C-alpha positions as CSV (number, residue, x, y, z in Angstrom):
1,M,20.4,0.6,-84.3
2,R,19.9,1.7,-87.9
3,E,17.9,4.8,-88.6
4,H,14.6,4.2,-90.4
5,S,12.9,7.3,-91.8
6,V,9.5,5.6,-91.6
7,L,9.7,6.0,-87.8
8,G,9.3,9.7,-88.3
9,Q,5.8,9.3,-89.7
10,V,4.2,7.4,-86.8
11,A,3.7,7.7,-83.1
12,L,4.5,4.6,-81.1
13,G,3.0,3.3,-77.8
14,Y,3.5,0.0,-76.1
15,S,2.1,-2.2,-73.3
16,P,2.7,-5.7,-72.0
17,M,0.6,-8.9,-72.5
18,V,0.5,-10.7,-69.2
19,D,-0.6,-14.3,-68.5
20,R,-2.2,-15.8,-65.4
21,R,1.1,-16.3,-63.7
22,R,1.8,-12.6,-64.1
23,D,4.6,-13.3,-66.6
24,V,4.9,-10.8,-69.5
25,V,4.6,-13.0,-72.5
26,A,4.5,-10.5,-75.3
27,T,4.8,-6.8,-76.1
28,R,2.0,-4.9,-77.8
29,L,3.2,-2.1,-80.0
30,T,0.6,0.5,-81.2
31,L,1.3,2.5,-84.3
32,F,-0.5,5.8,-85.1
33,P,0.3,7.1,-88.6
34,D,0.6,10.9,-88.6
35,K,-2.0,11.1,-91.3
36,P,-4.9,8.7,-91.9
37,D,-3.8,8.1,-95.5
38,A,-0.1,8.0,-94.9
39,L,2.0,4.9,-95.1
40,S,-0.3,2.7,-97.2
41,G,2.1,1.3,-99.8
42,A,4.2,-1.8,-100.1
43,A,7.4,0.1,-99.6
44,D,6.1,1.7,-96.4
45,A,5.1,-1.7,-95.0
46,A,8.5,-3.2,-95.9
47,A,10.4,-0.3,-94.3
48,L,8.3,-0.6,-91.1
49,I,8.9,-4.3,-90.9
50,A,12.6,-3.8,-91.4
51,A,12.7,-1.2,-88.6
52,L,10.9,-3.5,-86.2
53,E,13.1,-6.5,-87.1
54,D,16.0,-4.6,-85.6
55,V,14.3,-5.2,-82.2
56,W,12.4,-8.4,-82.8
57,P,14.5,-10.5,-85.3
58,R,13.2,-13.4,-87.2
59,P,13.1,-16.6,-85.2
60,Q,15.3,-19.6,-86.0
61,T,13.6,-22.0,-88.4
62,T,13.6,-25.7,-89.2
63,P,14.6,-26.9,-92.7
64,S,10.9,-26.8,-93.6
65,G,10.9,-23.1,-92.8
66,R,8.8,-23.3,-89.6
67,P,9.9,-21.5,-86.4
68,V,11.9,-23.7,-84.0
69,R,9.4,-22.8,-81.2
70,P,5.8,-21.6,-81.5
71,L,5.6,-17.8,-81.1
72,D,1.9,-17.7,-80.0
73,P,2.6,-16.4,-76.4
74,V,-0.5,-17.9,-74.8
75,A,-1.3,-20.8,-77.1
76,G,-2.9,-23.7,-75.2
77,T,-2.2,-22.1,-71.8
78,T,-4.5,-22.4,-68.8
79,G,-2.4,-20.2,-66.6
80,S,0.3,-22.7,-66.0
81,T,3.2,-22.6,-68.4
82,K,4.4,-21.4,-71.7
83,T,6.9,-23.1,-74.0
84,P,10.4,-22.9,-72.4
85,G,12.7,-20.7,-74.3
86,T,10.0,-19.1,-76.4
87,E,11.0,-15.5,-77.4
88,R,8.5,-12.8,-76.4
89,P,6.9,-11.7,-79.7
90,V,5.3,-8.4,-80.5
91,A,1.6,-7.8,-81.3
92,L,1.2,-5.0,-83.8
93,N,-1.8,-2.8,-83.2
94,I,-1.8,-0.6,-86.4
95,A,-4.3,2.3,-86.1
96,G,-4.2,3.2,-89.8
97,E,-6.3,0.9,-92.0
98,G,-4.2,1.7,-95.1
99,L,-1.0,0.8,-93.3
100,L,-2.5,-2.3,-91.7
101,Q,-3.7,-3.5,-95.2
102,A,-0.1,-3.0,-96.5
103,V,1.5,-4.9,-93.6
104,L,-0.9,-7.8,-94.1
105,A,-0.2,-7.9,-97.8
106,A,3.6,-8.0,-97.0
107,R,3.1,-11.3,-95.2
108,P,5.0,-10.2,-92.0
109,P,7.3,-12.8,-90.5
110,G,6.2,-15.0,-87.6
111,Q,7.6,-13.0,-84.7
112,F,4.8,-10.4,-85.4
113,L,1.3,-11.1,-84.1
114,I,-1.1,-9.0,-86.1
115,E,-4.2,-7.5,-84.6
116,V,-7.1,-7.4,-87.1
117,P,-10.2,-5.2,-86.3
118,A,-13.5,-7.1,-86.1
119,F,-15.0,-5.1,-88.9
120,M,-12.1,-6.2,-91.2
121,A,-12.4,-9.8,-90.1
122,G,-16.1,-9.8,-91.0
123,D,-15.5,-8.4,-94.5
124,P,-15.9,-11.2,-97.0
125,A,-13.4,-9.4,-99.3
126,Q,-10.7,-10.1,-96.6
127,A,-11.4,-13.8,-96.1
128,E,-8.9,-15.2,-98.6
129,A,-6.1,-12.9,-97.4
130,L,-6.7,-13.9,-93.8
131,K,-6.7,-17.6,-94.7
132,A,-3.5,-17.2,-96.6
133,L,-1.8,-15.5,-93.7
134,H,-3.0,-18.1,-91.3
135,G,-1.8,-20.9,-93.6
136,A,1.6,-19.3,-93.8
137,G,2.0,-19.5,-90.0
138,S,1.0,-16.0,-89.0
139,V,-0.6,-15.5,-85.6
140,L,-3.7,-13.3,-86.0
141,L,-5.7,-11.7,-83.2
142,I,-9.2,-10.4,-83.7
143,K,-9.7,-7.0,-82.0
144,G,-13.2,-6.3,-80.8
145,R,-16.5,-8.1,-81.2
146,P,-17.8,-8.9,-84.6
147,T,-21.3,-7.6,-85.3
148,K,-22.3,-11.0,-86.6
149,P,-20.8,-14.5,-86.3
150,L,-17.8,-15.1,-88.5
151,A,-17.6,-17.9,-91.1
152,P,-16.0,-20.9,-89.4
153,E,-13.0,-20.9,-91.9
154,V,-12.4,-17.3,-91.0
155,L,-12.8,-17.7,-87.3
156,A,-10.2,-20.5,-87.4
157,C,-7.6,-18.0,-88.6
158,F,-7.6,-16.3,-85.2
159,S,-5.8,-17.7,-82.2
160,H,-7.2,-15.1,-79.7
161,S,-9.7,-12.3,-79.5
162,L,-8.9,-9.0,-77.9
163,V,-12.0,-7.9,-75.9
164,D,-12.2,-4.7,-73.9
165,S,-13.3,-5.1,-70.3
166,G,-16.2,-2.8,-71.0
167,E,-17.4,-5.0,-73.9
168,D,-16.8,-8.4,-72.3
169,R,-20.2,-10.3,-72.3
170,R,-18.9,-13.8,-71.9
171,A,-21.1,-14.4,-68.9
172,D,-24.3,-14.0,-71.0
173,A,-23.0,-14.7,-74.6
174,G,-25.3,-17.0,-76.6
175,P,-24.0,-20.1,-78.4
176,G,-23.7,-18.1,-81.7
177,A,-21.3,-15.4,-80.3
178,G,-18.3,-15.5,-82.7
179,V,-15.5,-14.6,-80.3
180,R,-16.7,-17.0,-77.7
181,K,-15.0,-19.9,-79.5
182,V,-11.7,-18.1,-79.4
183,T,-9.7,-17.6,-76.2
184,T,-9.8,-14.1,-74.9
185,V,-7.1,-11.6,-74.1
186,Q,-8.7,-8.8,-72.1
187,T,-7.8,-5.2,-73.0
188,G,-8.5,-2.1,-71.1
189,V,-6.9,-3.5,-67.9
190,R,-5.3,-0.9,-65.7
191,T,-5.1,-2.3,-62.2
192,A,-4.2,-5.6,-60.5
193,A,-7.8,-6.0,-59.4
194,E,-9.1,-5.7,-62.9
195,A,-6.5,-8.2,-64.1
196,E,-7.6,-10.7,-61.5
197,Q,-11.3,-10.2,-62.5
198,A,-10.4,-10.9,-66.1
199,F,-8.6,-14.1,-65.2
200,Q,-11.6,-15.2,-63.1
201,R,-13.8,-14.7,-66.2
202,G,-11.6,-17.0,-68.2
203,A,-9.1,-14.7,-70.0
204,V,-5.8,-16.4,-70.9
205,A,-4.0,-13.0,-70.7
206,V,-4.5,-9.3,-70.1
207,L,-3.2,-6.4,-72.1
208,G,-2.1,-3.3,-70.2
209,W,0.0,-2.0,-67.3
210,T,-1.3,-3.2,-63.9
211,L,0.7,-0.6,-62.0
212,D,-2.3,0.7,-60.0
213,E,-3.0,4.4,-59.8
214,G,-1.9,6.9,-57.2
215,V,1.1,7.1,-54.9
216,V,1.8,4.1,-52.7
217,K,1.2,5.0,-49.1
218,G,2.8,1.9,-47.8
219,D,3.5,1.0,-44.2
220,P,6.5,2.9,-42.7
221,K,7.1,0.0,-40.4
222,R,7.0,-2.6,-43.2
223,P,10.3,-4.5,-43.0
224,V,12.6,-4.2,-46.1
225,P,13.7,-7.6,-47.5
226,A,17.3,-8.6,-46.8
227,D,18.4,-8.6,-50.5
228,V,16.9,-5.1,-51.0
229,T,18.8,-3.9,-47.9
230,V,22.0,-5.2,-49.3
231,V,21.5,-3.4,-52.6
232,M,20.6,-0.1,-50.9
233,D,23.7,-0.4,-48.7
234,L,25.8,-1.0,-51.9
235,I,24.3,2.1,-53.5
236,R,25.2,4.2,-50.5
237,G,28.7,2.7,-50.4
238,V,29.3,3.3,-54.1
239,D,28.0,6.8,-53.7
240,R,30.6,7.4,-51.0
241,E,33.2,5.6,-53.1
242,E,34.1,3.2,-50.3
243,P,37.0,0.7,-50.8
244,V,36.2,-2.3,-53.0
245,N,36.9,-4.8,-50.2
246,K,34.2,-3.2,-48.0
247,L,31.7,-3.3,-50.9
248,E,32.5,-6.9,-51.6
249,A,31.9,-7.7,-47.9
250,M,28.3,-6.3,-48.3
251,L,27.8,-8.5,-51.4
252,K,28.8,-11.7,-49.5
253,R,25.7,-11.2,-47.3
254,E,23.5,-12.1,-50.3
255,P,25.5,-14.2,-52.9
256,T,22.5,-14.2,-55.3
257,I,22.9,-10.4,-55.6
258,A,26.4,-10.7,-56.9
259,F,25.3,-13.3,-59.4
260,R,22.5,-11.1,-60.7
261,L,24.7,-8.1,-60.9
262,L,27.4,-9.9,-62.9
263,R,24.6,-11.2,-65.2
264,Y,23.4,-7.7,-65.9
265,L,27.0,-6.3,-66.4
266,N,27.8,-9.1,-68.9
267,S,24.5,-8.7,-70.9
268,P,24.8,-7.5,-74.5
269,A,22.9,-4.3,-73.6
270,F,25.9,-3.2,-71.5
271,G,28.3,-3.4,-74.4
272,L,31.5,-4.2,-72.6
273,S,34.3,-5.7,-74.7
274,V,35.5,-8.0,-71.9
275,E,33.7,-10.3,-69.5
276,V,33.3,-8.9,-65.9
277,N,34.2,-11.7,-63.5
278,S,34.0,-10.0,-60.1
279,F,32.7,-7.0,-58.3
280,A,36.2,-5.6,-58.0
281,H,36.7,-6.0,-61.7
282,A,33.5,-4.1,-62.3
283,V,34.6,-1.2,-60.2
284,M,38.0,-1.1,-62.0
285,L,36.3,-1.1,-65.5
286,L,33.5,1.2,-64.7
287,G,34.3,3.4,-61.8
288,H,31.9,4.0,-58.9
289,Q,29.5,6.4,-60.6
290,R,28.8,4.3,-63.7
291,L,28.2,1.3,-61.5
292,K,25.4,3.1,-59.7
293,R,23.3,2.7,-62.9
294,W,23.3,-1.0,-62.7
295,L,22.8,-1.1,-59.0
296,A,19.7,0.9,-59.6
297,L,18.5,-1.8,-62.0
298,L,19.4,-4.4,-59.5
299,L,17.3,-2.6,-56.8
300,A,14.3,-2.4,-59.1
301,S,14.5,-6.2,-59.8
302,S,14.8,-7.2,-56.1
303,S,11.2,-7.8,-55.3
304,N,10.2,-11.5,-54.9
305,D,6.5,-10.7,-55.2
306,P,5.1,-12.5,-58.3
307,G,2.6,-9.7,-58.6
308,A,5.5,-7.2,-59.1
309,R,6.8,-8.8,-62.3
310,V,4.9,-6.3,-64.5
311,T,6.1,-3.4,-62.5
312,M,9.7,-4.6,-62.7
313,H,9.2,-5.1,-66.5
314,A,8.0,-1.5,-66.7
315,A,10.8,0.0,-64.5
316,V,13.6,-1.5,-66.6
317,R,12.0,-0.1,-69.8
318,R,11.4,3.3,-68.3
319,G,15.0,3.6,-67.3
320,L,16.4,2.4,-70.6
321,F,13.9,4.6,-72.5
322,M,14.8,7.8,-70.6
323,E,18.5,7.0,-71.0
324,E,18.0,6.7,-74.8
325,L,16.1,10.0,-74.9
326,A,19.1,11.6,-73.2
327,R,21.7,10.0,-75.5
328,P,21.6,12.7,-78.3
329,H,22.8,15.3,-75.7
330,G,26.1,13.4,-75.4
331,D,26.1,14.0,-71.7
332,T,26.9,10.7,-69.9
333,E,26.0,12.1,-66.5
334,M,22.6,13.1,-67.8
335,M,22.1,9.6,-69.3
336,G,23.0,7.9,-66.1
337,E,20.7,10.2,-64.0
338,M,17.8,9.8,-66.5
339,F,18.2,6.0,-66.3
340,I,18.0,6.1,-62.5
341,C,15.0,8.5,-62.7
342,G,13.0,6.0,-64.9
343,I,13.9,3.0,-62.8
344,F,13.1,4.7,-59.5
345,S,9.8,6.2,-60.7
346,L,8.2,2.9,-59.9
347,L,10.3,2.0,-56.8
348,D,7.5,2.8,-54.4
349,R,5.2,0.3,-56.1
350,L,7.9,-2.3,-56.3
351,L,9.0,-2.2,-52.7
352,R,5.6,-1.0,-51.2
353,Q,7.1,1.9,-49.4
354,P,6.4,5.6,-49.8
355,V,8.9,7.1,-52.3
356,A,10.0,9.9,-49.9
357,Q,10.9,7.3,-47.3
358,L,12.8,5.2,-49.9
359,L,14.8,8.2,-51.1
360,E,15.9,8.9,-47.5
361,G,17.9,5.6,-47.7
362,V,19.0,5.8,-51.3
363,P,21.2,8.7,-52.5
364,V,19.9,10.1,-55.8
365,P,21.0,13.2,-57.8
366,E,19.0,16.4,-57.1
367,R,17.5,16.5,-60.6
368,V,16.2,12.9,-60.0
369,R,14.8,13.9,-56.6
370,L,12.9,16.8,-58.1
371,A,11.3,14.6,-60.7
372,L,10.3,11.9,-58.3
373,L,9.1,14.0,-55.3
374,G,8.3,17.4,-56.7
375,E,7.2,16.5,-60.2
376,S,9.4,19.3,-61.4
377,G,13.0,19.9,-62.7
378,P,14.5,19.1,-66.1
379,Y,13.7,15.3,-66.1
380,H,10.0,15.4,-65.2
381,P,8.9,16.3,-68.8
382,Y,10.8,13.2,-70.1
383,L,9.1,11.1,-67.5
384,Q,5.7,12.4,-68.7
385,L,6.6,11.5,-72.2
386,V,7.5,7.9,-71.2
387,Q,4.2,7.6,-69.3
388,A,2.2,8.8,-72.3
389,V,4.0,6.2,-74.5
390,E,3.1,3.5,-71.9
391,Q,-0.5,4.6,-72.0
392,E,-0.6,4.5,-75.8
393,A,-2.2,8.0,-75.7
394,V,-1.3,9.5,-79.1
395,F,-2.3,13.1,-78.3
396,D,-0.4,13.0,-75.0
397,I,2.7,11.5,-76.8
398,R,2.7,14.3,-79.4
399,E,2.1,17.0,-76.8
400,A,4.9,15.8,-74.5
401,A,7.3,15.4,-77.4
402,E,6.6,18.9,-78.6
403,R,7.3,20.4,-75.1
404,L,10.7,18.8,-75.3
405,M,11.2,19.8,-78.9
406,L,11.6,16.2,-79.9
407,Q,10.7,14.9,-83.4
408,P,8.8,11.7,-83.8
409,L,11.8,9.9,-85.3
410,E,13.9,10.8,-82.2
411,V,11.2,9.5,-79.7
412,N,10.5,6.3,-81.7
413,A,14.2,5.5,-82.3
414,A,14.8,5.9,-78.5
415,L,11.9,3.7,-77.7
416,L,12.9,0.9,-80.0
417,A,16.5,1.0,-78.8
418,A,15.3,0.8,-75.2
419,L,13.0,-2.2,-76.0
420,K,15.9,-3.9,-77.8
421,N,18.2,-3.4,-74.8
422,A,15.5,-4.5,-72.4
423,R,15.1,-7.8,-74.2
424,Q,18.9,-8.4,-73.7
425,V,18.7,-7.9,-69.9
426,D,15.4,-9.7,-69.2
């Protein structure tokens, strides 16, 4: 990816937008300018949009200039389906009013959903600009509850309202409540139970990581699914550098595993110059140790539970983010271990087994084990930074980055590279 200096003047956080089927339909990217009055000019907005287009490029358009497929991730849904082939767009939550005004004035392309605070939506001085954006095909989301009903022509500019769970009054809202006429995306959701409650109240999507708090206790006697067992056996075999024919015999027990592994290896994110056509070919090209990285990804995506989709989504991005944070060190061993650390940090939630029990059956490097079990060692501070970015907690992000002596540009560039790579393996 290109280096964009504007990324050194913001802190970035991100979270998923999840529909009723527990599919991640969009990414929310939160931007915190370093200073309230920073990044408020047209050049700043153009530079920011260019940086984000490296990750979320402009969609294909028809001769009339309209996107080939609608980019509104939950338009018209009732929890059933979304348009096949629709790219997952990004919702921009810009914390600085000056930067938000500049981005709106720049008429951002259609892959960006723009969150507009309720106070701005209710400002008559903003009405014409909002109508112009809506007319140009921009998807606008109103964030929060207006203090008074919006004018009908302004309300029509917004496809959805973002309402925090603590402010959701749909059950007793009167007929004049402005956001009641707009479908709701619930924010402030942190657990699967809260997400279910939001959907029961009529939300078309929720915004946030439903990873649930605390360490999973699990059931030590809970059976491990057959495909998960195969991947764990493969990881152990690769760690022991067993002969290729023996490893291939393991794969034959679950043919779908081989298909998924080859799909990952041939994804653009892996960057191989030739197509991998067999497991033996993969071992020849990569060697046993480099292959462990992709088997870790395969293990994290082995759950068949629909409720685990958000956790799998997070695990892939954690691994790629931690790998990118390690890249400047130029240490390939560290990059591989950091990737595995990020992936495995959610393995207990994915497989519903205690992490200590899981690590008894899966060999991991000692530095990874320290981070996952002892919350110590050289990788744990990186994991804390990743978690702060997921929580969109600006002060925690800055504090964690300072502990690692990382500049904002380094953290943000690593995050966007990870999100770009994740889109290529989804």
